[in-house]
C-alpha positions, -999 to 999 in steps of 0.1 A, spaced: 890 -641 409 855 -644 381 828 -629 403 849 -603 410 858 -596 377 817 -600 375 815 -576 406 834 -546 386 819 -555 355 790 -543 362 805 -518 384 811 -496 351 783 -514 329 764 -490 364 785 -464 355 788 -455 322 746 -466 320 748 -436 347 764 -410 323 746 -422 293 712 -408 314 732 -378 320 745 -367 292 706 -374 276 698 -352 305 716 -329 293 714 -331 256 680 -322 260 676 -292 285 704 -282 255 681 -288 226 654 -276 249 673 -241 260 682 -235 214 647 -241 211 635 -218 234 658 -193 223 652 -197 186 617 -190 198 625 -164 218 642 -149 187 619 -150 161 592 -137 189 622 -107 188 623 -104 157 584 -105 143 577 -78 172 607 -62 157 590 -59 118 556 -59 135 572 -26 151 596 -9 117 560 -19 101 543 3 121 562 34 123 562 28 82 529 29 76 527 54 104 548 80 85 531 116 74 564 109 42 551 88 13 579 58 14 585 42 -18 609 9 -22 623 -5 -53 641 -35 -60 671 -39 -80 652 -37 -109 636 -5 -105 596 -27 -95 582 -16 -68 583 -33 -38 561 -20 -14 541 13 -11 531 29 27 498 37 39 508 79 34 527 69 -3 492 52 -19 469 75 1 494 104 -21 491 88 -52 464 71 -50 482 34 -55 464 3 -49 478 -34 -47 483 -38 -89 519 -15 -83 533 -42 -65 563 -56 -95 555 -29 -117 580 -4 -129 574 33 -114 567 49 -153 536 13 -151 527 23 -115 526 57 -107 526 70 -144 556 103 -139 577 106 -158 600 137 -129 594 100 -99 609 77 -133 634 99 -141 655 103 -101 645 62 -95 674 61 -126 696 94 -115 691 75 -79 701 43 -94 724 56 -116 746 79 -96 736 57 -61 737 80 -38 705 101 -20 695 124 -41 676 156 -29 644 174 -56 613 191 -63 588 172 -87 551 198 -95 515 177 -97 489 190 -112 459 174 -111 423 176 -134 407 211 -116 424 200 -90 454 221 -73 495 222 -75 511 199 -55 549 200 -47 567 168 -33 603 169 -22 619 142 -28 651 117 -10 658 92 -26 687 62 -16 702 36 -32 707 2 -8 736 -10 -14 744 -57 -7 772 -69 4 789 -72 -28 788 -35 -36 761 -41 -57 727 -27 -53 695 -39 -36 672 -17 -51 662 17 -44 642 47 -13 622 71 -20 605 96 6 580 121 -11 570 146 12 545 168 10 557 204 -1 525 219 -14 510 242 22 543 255 31 553 267 -8 512 284 -5 529 298 22 558 313 8 534 325 -22 518 341 2 541 358 24 560 371 -13 527 389 -21 517 399 17 553 421 12 548 429 -21 515 440 -13 523 457 24 556 475 4 535 489 -20 514 505 4 535 518 17 552 532 -5 520 550 -25 516 572 4 546 583 14 559 589 -19 534 618 -20 540 627 12 580 631 5 565 649 -28 543 678 -19 572 682 14 592 684 -5 575 711 -30 570 732 8 606 730 12 617 738 -16 592 765 -39 581 794 -25 542 784 -18 510 810 -7 493 795 19 462 784 2 484 760 -16 502 750 17 468 750 37 466 724 6 492 699 3 495 703 39 454 686 42 474 661 14 498 648 36 472 646 64 457 622 43 479 601 30 494 604 70 459 590 80 460 562 55 500 550 60 484 547 102 451 532 92 472 511 72 495 506 108 468 494 120 449 473 106 483 454 101 486 454 137 451 438 145 451 413 116 485 402 132 472 398 167 440 378 154 460 351 129 486 345 163 455 341 185 471 371 206 441 396 208 403 374 230 372 387 223 349 398 250 323 380 240 291 397 269 253 401 257 246 424 229 211 439 219 222 434 178 200 466 164 225 496 186 248 485 175 240 484 137 221 516 143 255 534 161 275 520 129 245 531 105 247 569 122 287 565 127 283 566 90 256 587 78 279 618 64 298 597 37 265 582 29 249 612 24 286 619 -2 262 596 -28 227 600 -13 230 562 -12 204 551 20 217 527 48 185 508 65 187 490 99 165 462 95 172 444 125 146 434 150 149 450 181 159 431 214 176 409 193 204 398 217 236 380 206 268 372 224 296 388 208 329 413 215 307 446 211 337 461 195 346 440 167 315 431 166 311 472 156 339 465 132 328 438 113 290 459 103 315 490 100 340 478 76 309 456 54 290 485 54 317 508 45 318 491 20 289 486 8 285 521 5 315 525 -17 308 497 -39 266 504 -42 254 523 -69 248 562 -63 212 575 -49 208 534 -38 200 517 -6 222 495 19 202 477 44 210 456 69 193 423 84 195 399 113 171 367 121 180 345 145 180 298 145 181 280 173 216 283 168 230 312 162 220 345 141 229 352 112 234 393 99 234 402 63 247 434 49 234 447 10 234 474 -12 224 477 -50 257 477 -65 277 460 -97 283 427 -72 311 408 -74 317 377 -101 306 346 -90 352 332 -95 361 362 -71 332 354 -39 356 328 -24 391 351 -29 374 384 -17 381 376 24 421 374 13 446 401 26 448 426 -1 426 407 -25 406 436 -54 380 428 -72 392 460 -99 421 468 -85 418 504 -104 379 509 -90 397 500 -55 426 524 -49 403 551 -62 375 548 -35 407 539 -4 410 516 25 441 491 33 427 463 15 429 441 45 391 459 62 377 423 47 406 397 60 401 415 90 357 410 97 365 374 86 389 365 115 372 380 140 340 365 126 361 329 132 371 339 162 334 343 174 331 308 164 313 317 135 308 318 97 315 347 68 303 346 35 291 367 2 264 360 -17 243 377 -50 215 406 -38 178 408 -42 189 440 -47 207 431 -80 244 435 -57 261 422 -31 249 401 0 271 397 28 265 374 55 276 363 80 268 341 116 274 341 152 273 314 173 239 313 202 265 297 227 298 297 232 318 264 235 341 276 262 
């Protein structure tokens, strides 16, 4: 019986050994699976963090993250660029890092009120333009209901503010330009209908009304033109144009007007000079520039139109010998309704849109336009047109 017991004992030990080996293999498989899952989770977590950081860094808005003590933890690329922050900002308070009281006030309100805030701040850099920001801030809660810090997002709305100001000025200017001739037309019309006037007076009133009606028509035409140019809906029919002939057509049309001030118009553009341009729009540009030169040049003066070629463009200039344009006003003369001398400009007539139309037509041709002091003592308006169009 002893040998039988030994057999059973050996068999039991063999089974136990095999089960232990199987358990060890299962344990090793389980541990390997756990290690692999941990590695995959860490990789996914790292990829998620990298993806989130890439999104944050690519944001156009500035993002600032603060800790529970209101100190800077993180600033994305846009934030560093907008406020010229560097690595030294980390660990500092907002006031130490940015030196902007308005932002510090927003941070304090955020921590006190514990809710999202919306505010606007304005900054003026030394010698620079006013910059406007819309700030959204939120406190980050923790599991206990307290705060783990705050996040502030800065939206640069400077351009929107500028556009809104431009819109308001545009509406105000158009309203004024429309109101003046309408009031005059209405006044004379009421006089004609309520008071007896002779034929000569009727003719005089009708002539004044017609002149101001023409002024309204010109304003509406210019508004439609500039609207089409700014929207890109007005296409340029660009063909080779002989510049001397286009200038001469404008000179011939304005000769009578120039003669009232005894102004000499000189076409100094060489013959045979061809440039790619929309002939009608180029003529409109030259008409505006030469007409202005006649208006603001001196009596018994001279207006000279010249042109020269380079390798890739033609330079056209219109020179007068008037009072000229102050240096500080030269950048603004191409703005809609801008007038260097408002009283004198209104006496001279015009819609206030001529130079803005000039700028847009030249830019639609791929050229540039500017004004500088003339050797003749007045203003020299210059424009370039490319000899080859990129299309």
